[in-house]
C-alpha positions, 0 to 999 in steps of 0.5 A: 356441188352447187347447183348452178346453170351458168349458161343462164346466169347474168353477170352484174357490172361492178358499177352497180355497186361501186357508188356504195363504197363511197357513200359508206365512207362518207356517211361513216355509219354507226355499227353496233356489234354484240360480237364475241370476245375473240374478234372484238378488236379485229372487228373494230379495226376492220370497220374503221378501215372500211370507213364505218364507226364501230361500237361494242355495247353489251350491257342490258342496261344500254343495248336497247338505247344504243341499238336504236340510234345505230345504223345497223345491229350485228348479233354474233354468238361466237362466245355466248351465255344466256345473259348475252342472248337475253341482251341481244334480244333486247337490242334486236327488239329495240332495233326492230322498233326503230327500223334499224337492220339487224344481222345475225351470225350464228357462229357454230350453230350445230356444234352444241345444242345451246348454240343452235337453240340460242340462234333459233330463239333470236330468229323467233324473237327478233326480226332479222334482216340478214342472216350470215353463216357458212353452209353448215351453220345455216343448214343446222338452223334448218334442221339439216345435218352438215358437218361442223367442227367447233365453230368451223365448218367441216368438209362441206365442199359439196354443200348446195349453198344455193339451196340451203340459202333459198330455204333459209330465206323462205323459212326465216323471212330474211336475206341470207348470205351463205359464205364459203369458197364462193359466196351466195346471197339470196332473198329466196327468189333471186340469188347471186354468187360472188366470186373473189376472196382468198383461202388465206381468210380461213387462216385468220381468226375473225374474218367471217365475223368481221364480214358480218359486221361489214355487211352491217355497215353496207346495210346501214347505208343501203335499204335494199339488203340484196344490193347492200349484201352483194356489195359488202361480199364483193368489196370484202372479197376484193380486199382479201384478193388484193391483200393475198396478192401482196402477201401470199408468200409471207403467211397469214400474219402478213395477210391480216395486216395487209387485209386491213390496209386493203379495206382502207384503200377500197374505192369504186373500181376496186372490184375490177379483176378481183371480184365478180357477181352473177345473178340467178333466178330460183325455179323448183327446189333443186335447180336454178335458172 
């Protein structure tokens, strides 16, 4: 199980992040997505619902130019080829040069050698601001073996999300979000656990991929990536929780539609009763204050 000593944690009030959803809706940041073919439409619709402005550009002839003018660049290896990875690196390096935050979603890392090696190559050649994946994907990038089935996490309910995230943050020099039943975000020192969401998210293709792009939208309007990432995880979880309340008896199809609606209805008080954030400080490996 996750190694949390909740007696020494501190809850963070919702108003710490409330203003960011308003700012996002006002700025409508451009999020450049180099994502997989399975989720392109859902990702674009989700970002539009949130209030961001999505663009999907993949051609090596234009990715550097597009990335440099975006508010954030999201790299997602869900359906990858060597040519796509080359284009992602072009875009990532251009974003780095322009000071644009770059997010990486290593979908299915560990399922095949090519996926793992491609993710590690991007991490070597591009400065990644925020890395988002499930426990199995992040662990595989660290050379640790957690079960993964295709592009989905295996049965890893006992995975130490906190320890995996902290180690990855230090190894890759980025903020890391390890998502699951509860989400963990860490910079290697300070860590937060975000409670919210609903199990129906696991029954709709692309909800994890959309989450990374939503984190990109928040990163585009908030330079503190721990704050941006925490807000993105919390508001996303709140929208899912609200959608599930409306559609739990109807199934995943109705949930998907309701979830887009709830993303569009987010406001500064949406977290109340639907998401919670607690902060922890890291001590020596294997423990948390």
